[in-house]
N, C-alpha and C positions, 0 to 999 in steps of 0.2 A: 660532682663534673670534671673529670680529670683536666688539668691546664696543662700549655704551655710557656715557656717564657720567651718573651720576644730577644731575638739577638739583634740589638741594635747598633752595634760598631763603637768604635771609640770616640768618634765625632758625634753620631747621636746619643750616647752614652752624656758626653758633657753639655747637648744642646739640653736632653731630658732635664737636667739638673743645674741649669743656668741659673731659673729664676731662684733657687735656693742659695744658691752659691751668690749670686749677685747681692742676694738679700744682706748674707752673712760680710761679704767682701765691703760692703759700705759701711757695717756696722764698724768691721776692725779698722779700714780707713780715719772712719770720726774718732776712733780713740784713741790711734796711734799719733794721729795731726794732733790732738786736744795735746795729750801726755807730752808730745815734742815742742809743742808751742809754748808749754806753761816751764818747760826744761831749758829751753834754749829760746833766743829772739827768733820773732814768728818770721819767717821769710818762704819762698818759693824752695829752699834746700829743704824745710823741713816738711813741706807738701810731697817734694819727691822722694823723700826717706821712708812715707808711708806710704807710698803708693806701690811698690813692687810686692813689698808685703804682705798687701791685703789682696792684691791679684793673684799670689800665691795660695795664699789661704782661701779665695773663692773658687779657685779651681779646683783645690782639694775636695770643698764640701762638693761641689756640683757634680764630681767625679762620685764621689759615696753616694749621693742621692741619686744620681740618673742612673737607676739599673733600670732591666727590662721590666715588663711590666707582664703580670699571669693574666692570661687570656684563655680565653677556648679557642681550642684546635681550630674550629668550624671558623671562629671568625676571624683567626688567622687567613687560613686558605682561601678567603674571601677577599680579604684586603690584599694579598701578593699578586702581583702581576702576571705570574705561570698558573692560569686559571687552567681547564680540564673540561670545558662544555663541548656538547655536540649538539649542535641544531640538525632536527631531521623530522618527517614526515613523523607523526605522531601517531601512536599505536592504540589500540583500541581499550585497554587497561590503563595507560596514561591519560585516555581522554576521560574513565570514568574517576582517577584519580582527582584530577582539575576540576571537573565536575563537583564531589564531594569536599573540594579545599572553596571554593566559592558559593559553596551554599549557603552557608551562614550570612554570606554579606547581600546576594542576592533575592534571599527569601523564596517568595512566592513567583518570583520573577527569574528565578532559575529554570532554564531549560532541561528538560530531562535529558538522560545520557542517550536514552535511546531515538529520541528524535537529532539529539546530535551524531548521532552514531549515521544513523541514514543520510546525512548531510557529507560526514567524512568519506562513507562509501562512494557518494557521485562525485567527490573532488577529493580524494586523498593527499593530494597535495595542498591543499590551502588548508590543512590542519598542521602546525608544526610545532613541537615539543621540545626544549631544551632540556637535558639533563645532564647531572656531572658524571665524573668519571665512576661511578658507583651504579648508575642508571637510574639515581631519583629525580624526579621530576623537581627543577625549580623554576618553571618557567612555561608558557604557551601562548601562541597567537593562532587567531582564525584568520584568514583573508580569503574571502572567495565574492563570485560574479553570480547577481540575482538577473535575474530574467527580468526585461526592462516593464512590463505590466507591474510585478510586484514591485519594482524601485520606486516605481512613479507615487506609487500608492505609498510607500515606505516614507519617502521624501514628504510627502502632504500630510504625511500624521494620521492617514487613516488605516495603517495597519500597525502591529507592532513583531520584535524582534519573534516573540511566540508564536506568530502568525506564518513564518517562515517554515514551507514544506520541504521536503526532498524533489519535490518536482520544479520549486522555483530557485534550487539549487543547481547552478551549470558547471558544468566540467570543467577543468583548467584549458584545454584547447579552445573553450567558448571564452571564459573567463580572460585569456589576454587577448580579445579581441575588442572588449568595453575599455568606454572611459570613465566608466564609474562604476567604483569597486568598494565593497562595505567590510569593515575590519570589524569581529566581534571575538568573542572569546579570549579577550588578553587577560592573563591573568602572574601574578610574578608571586613567589612563597613567600611568606613572612615580609611583605613589602616596606615594614617599617625598619629604624635606622638606618647605620651606616650599609649593614651585609645587603638589607634592601636594595639599597641605593645602586650597589653594584650590582646585582642580579637584575635590578632595572637598567641599567647601562648596557649588558648583554643583551636582553632584552630586544631594546630598541636596534642596539646595533645589527642584530640577528634578522630583524624584520624588515633594516635597511637592504643589505644583502640579499634576503629574500627578494624584495621590489626591482633590484639592477638584474636577477637572474633571470625573474619572472616578468616582468615588465619595464621596457625599456625608460631608463629615468631620460633618454633624450625626448619620448613621448609625452609629452602631458596629461596627465591621469588625475581625478578626482577622487579621493577618499574619505568615504564616512564611517561614521561610529556614534553611538549612542552612550552616552555617559551614563550608568546605570549607579554611579556612588561618587560620593564627593571628592575620593581618590582617582578614580579615572576623567574626573570632570578634571581636577587639577591636572593631572599627567596631560591631557587634552592641550588644556589651554598651552602647558609649558612646551609643548609640540606646534604650536602659534596655529592648532585648528579654530577655525571660527563656528559661532553657529549658523547653521542653513535652517534650520526649521526649531521656533523655539517651543518649550515645553508646556505652556500654556494653550498652542492651538494643537496639541498631537493628542494620541488615545492613549499611548504609556506615559505620558505628562514626564518627559524627559528630554533633556537637548537632546538635537538632534546635531554632531557637528559635520565640517567638512573640511579638507585640505585639500589645495592643488598642486601638486607635487610633478617640478621638472627636473632637470639636471643640475640647475642653480639650488633650488631647494632641497633638492637631495643632496649635495655637496655640503651645504650649509649646516643641517641635519648630522650627518657624518661629522663634518669640523668640531660639532659640540659634543659629540659623544665619544670620539678619538676612536684610532684604529684599535681594534680588539681583536685581532685574528689569529695572532698568538696565543688567544685564552680559549677561542671558541671555534671548532672546526662546524663547515656547514655540508650538510650532506640532502641533496633535494631528493633523492629519491631515495625510499625504506632499503635497509640490506638486510 
């Protein structure tokens, strides 16, 4: 793999080498102070004479040791602030890519891409993808409205996500009028590690911008989601979702979560994620 060396600057270089410099400086100080104390009468002037050389030697060691680190360029790009992501309505091709990515996680609970495509055709603006500047998919999410009758059965646990048909999915115009909204298909590419954490932050920020655009935060809405994996369970809990329907009473045997979102909650979540608009452009219509 091709590697890049980080350009950390003078202050960053000293900071990176500080542990080594401090260790060497401490040893030098001890040796000098002890030697001077033996050669001359112990006193503050002896300690003072040992301090300056110890500091200078420690700084030299810190400078030498604090070089840039060789890391993969992709990881470097994800850690920098100058991202170049775009969140936009999902294409049929990327919907297929996302479905294949999550298949190992969801197993038999994974919904066939042909079924998801029928949902997408019913409400194209409900399916959103996040891509990098090369067009590669890094995350996606699905936010749709479901018919009142199906939502009641879904909340009660009598039906599962796999039972959702295109007839139950509402178009965006009708979805905007609902107070209960379903969140599905949340996916982050390689979610583990720091890089995955960066992508997850952009996912959550994009979802908040999406909610602001389509569902006025001033109007309280309740968003529902099923936790199919331990990772999604942690994410929902981290976003302060609470269990609306416990797994033991449901056909799918998964906890069904809900979160009430008003303007105060929206602002709180945005504050936690941070302002990422410089690194991600929102397109609400497919170009």
